[in-house]
N, C-alpha and C positions, 0 to 999 in steps of 0.2 A: 783407094782404100784396100782393094784386093791385092794390088801390085806389091804393096809393102806390108801386107798382113796387119793393117791397123785394126785394133780391137775396140778401142774406145776413143771418143773425142770429148774434150772438155772446153766449154766456152764460158767466159766471164763477162759480165756487163755491170757497169756501175748503176746504182739504184738509190734513190733518196731513202734515208732512214738507216742505211747500213754504215756503221762508222768507218772512217778512213783506215785503211790497212786490213780490213776484214772483207770477207765475201761469203755468199751463201750458195750452196749447191743442193741439188736434189736429182734423183734419177728422172729421166724423161724430159719432156718439154717444160720450160719454165716461163718464158715470156711469149706474148702473142704478137701477131702482125695485124695490120689494119688494111682494110680495103674499102672501096666505095662502090655503091650501086646507085643507079638512077632508075626510078620508077615513075613513069608519066601517068597521071590520073586526069582524065578529062571529065569535068562535071557538067551539069546542066543548070543554068541559073533559073531563078524563079522568085517567088515571094514567100515570106514567112507564113502568110495565111494559107498557103497551099504547098506545104512541104512534100506532100505525096507526088507532086508534079516536078520536083527538082531532083537533081543528083548532087549531093553535097560532097565535094572532093575531100574536105577535111574529115568527114565521117568515114569515107572509104579508106583514106590514108590511115586513120586510127585503127581500123579493123586490120589493115595490112600489118601495121606495127605489132599489134597484139598477136597476130598469127606468127610473125617472124620470131617474136620473143618466146613463143611456146616451142619452137623447134628444139632448143637445148633441153628444156625440161621434159620433153616427151620423146626425144629421139637419141639422146646421148646417155650412155651408162652413167649413173650417178657417181661412180667412182672415178670417172674421167672428167676432165675440165672442158668447158666450152663457154663462150660468151658471144652473144649477138646484141649489139647496141645500135639502135637507130637514134642518131643524135641531132638530126636537123631535118626540118621541112622547109622548102623554099617554094615560092610562087614563080613559075616561069613567066618571063616577060614576052608577050607576043605582040 
């Protein structure tokens, strides 16, 4: 970029809903990237009559999702964009 004194870069990406032959632009970032994380939660089994003696991994996971979703609403300037989506829970096979 510095070698050839490039001042601006434009990128285009097709997107559903934009008619053929047209494109949309805006300053700054437009599209997002995705990534993955793995969080292992180890619970402790028990009985429904004694929930105070158990560690429910689904409840723990739900609290983690709620906390992660609050990152954008409490840590990112409202005039900036950001998204965190937790889209899947899976049970590890042991």
